[in-house]
N, C-alpha and C positions, 0 to 999 in steps of 0.2 A: 583775319588772316593770318598777321604777325603771332596771338596766340597759338594758332594750330601750330607754325613750324617753331615755336620756340618752346611748347610743351611737355614737359619731360615723360620718356616714354618708360610705361612702368613695363616692369620686367615680367614675362608671360611664365606663369605661374603651369600652365596646363601641358609644357611643354614634353612629352611623352618620354623623349630623351635625358631626361631629370635624371641624374647617377643620383639624387638624393631620396627618392620616394622609391627609384628602383628597387637601389637593397636595402631600404625598408620593405618592401612590398616581400622580396626577395624571403627575408628572414622572416617576415611577419608569417606567409602563409606555411613555414615547413615548421612554424612552433606551434599554429592553428591546427594544421593538419593531426602533428601528434598529439596535441592536449584534445583536440576530437573521437583519436583514438580512443585512448582513453577512458572518454565518458562510454562511446559506445562497447565495450571493453567491459566496464562496470556494470552497464547497464543490463547488457548480455546474460552479465552470470547474472546477475538479480532478479531478472526472466525467469531464467530455465528454474532458479532453486525456489523461488517463489511460485511458481505452477507446483513445482511437484509436492510442495508443501502445502501448502493453504488444500490443493486435493487431498493429502494425507488429514488434518485438523478438520478440513470439512468431514471427510469419515468417519471420525470419529465423534465426530458431534450430531453425527445424523443417526448413532446408536445413544445417545445421551442427554438430548434434548427433550426424550418423551419423557424423561422423568419428570421436568418443570410443572406437566399440564396433568393434570385428569387420567387414567386413561380409561376409554370410554364402556370398556368390558368387566370393567368394575362397578363401574356406575351402572348400567344395566343389570347385573348382575346386584345390588341393592335393592334396588326400585323392585324388580324384578320379585324379591323376597318377603318386598313388603307387602308388595302387595298382593301374594301368596301367605303370607300373615292376615294379612288382613278379612281376606276368604276364607282361609281358614278357622277366622274371630267368631267371621259370622255364624258358621256352623254348630260354632258348638267347641268349636277346640284350638287348643295352648299349642301353638307354634313359635319356637323362639329361634330368632338370625343368629348363622354364627358369627362369631367375634371375629372370624379372619375379613368378614363384609362389613368395610367402612364407612361411614357415612359423607357421600360427596362434598356436603357444604364444608365439612373437618377436615378436608386437604387439605396437604402443606408441606412443599417438597423440602426437603433434608439439607440439612448446613451443608452436609457434601456434594450432593447435586447441586446444589446451585455456586458453590467453592468451582466447580472442575468447571462447568459449562460459562461462569462469569470470565473462567482466566483463556480457556478457550476460545470465545466469542473473540473478548480483545484481543488476543493472537491473532484467530484471523484477520479482525481490523486491520493490524495492524502492518499483516502480510500482503493485503490484496493496495493497501495504502503504498505501501516501495514499490510493488507493480506497477502500478501506476504512476507515479514520481519517474518511474525507469524507464517507461514507455513516454511519459513526458520528455525528460532526460533526449531522447533518442529523437523527438521531432524537432526541440532546441537547437543540437547539434549538427542538425541538419541543415537548417534553415539558417543556423551562422556560419557553414559554411557557405549554401548559398547568397548569403546575402553579401557576405567580406570578398565572395573570389567572384565579383560579377566581369563585366568587358568595356567598366567606364575608362576614363583616362587616368594612369596613375594618383595624380594628386589626388581626387577625388575617390577614387578607393584606397588609399591613403586614412580621408576623414572619415571614411565609414566605419574600415577595421577599427580606427584609435577610438570611434563612437560604441562600439559592441564590445571592445575590448575592457572600456574605462566602464562600461557596463556590468560584466563575467564580474568585476576587482568589485565597484557598489556596494553589487549586490549578492556578493561571497559566496556564486557559483559554488565554487571549490567548497567549501565549508560545505552545505546542502551537499552536494556528493559524495562528500566523507560521511557524512549521517546516514543516510540508506546503509551501509553496512551496518551500522550502530542498529539504527529501526529492527535491525533482520535480526539481530543479535536477540535482543528484546523479545521478540513476538516470540524464538524459539526458547527461550529462556520460560516464556509465560506459560504456555504448552507445558515443557519438560514437568512448573511447578504444577499444573494441574492434572497430570498424568500420573507425578509422587503424591499425589490429594487422591486418587482417586486407587492403587494399587493401594497407600497408607489401609483405607476402609476394606476395600474390599480382602487384603491379606497379607497380614504383618511380616509374615513370613518370607511372601514377594520382596517386599515394599525393603 
């Protein structure tokens, strides 16, 4: 009984009228909204650009990747000519295969075709990766606001917000966001490099 009467009373930190927590949350919410708006703005711009750019690169690849494999019509022409040559030989005739018809077994794509497709495929992969990261960034931004602006008591909300803000700083989220435009620039540079190689091969005057 005496212990209960004389035990010190702990201050209540869950008092919603605490000026420190209220002031901290007010400034933190304003800063978080501004930060998340910047994240969403960057992500929206990246998604729009990557969508258009990836579609363009895929269109070019649709016309060039076929050079990496043997044309089925050329293979059919070769084997048909061999059958015709064999039939003519059995009947005592000599027929030669035109030099324009090559053996499928000796097919090998040109160096230019390999370089152009390699550069454009790499460009497409990087562009799609940027789009994926931008989508994840939007999801993270929504989750950040939803978690840090809950309806808990001010002291608990302050602890949650402090935990997430520390995580943003610890994992260098801002650096990762700044790296997305750099990756996108790299993707565009690779596409231009492949286009330059292609134009240089087709016509030096155009290049």
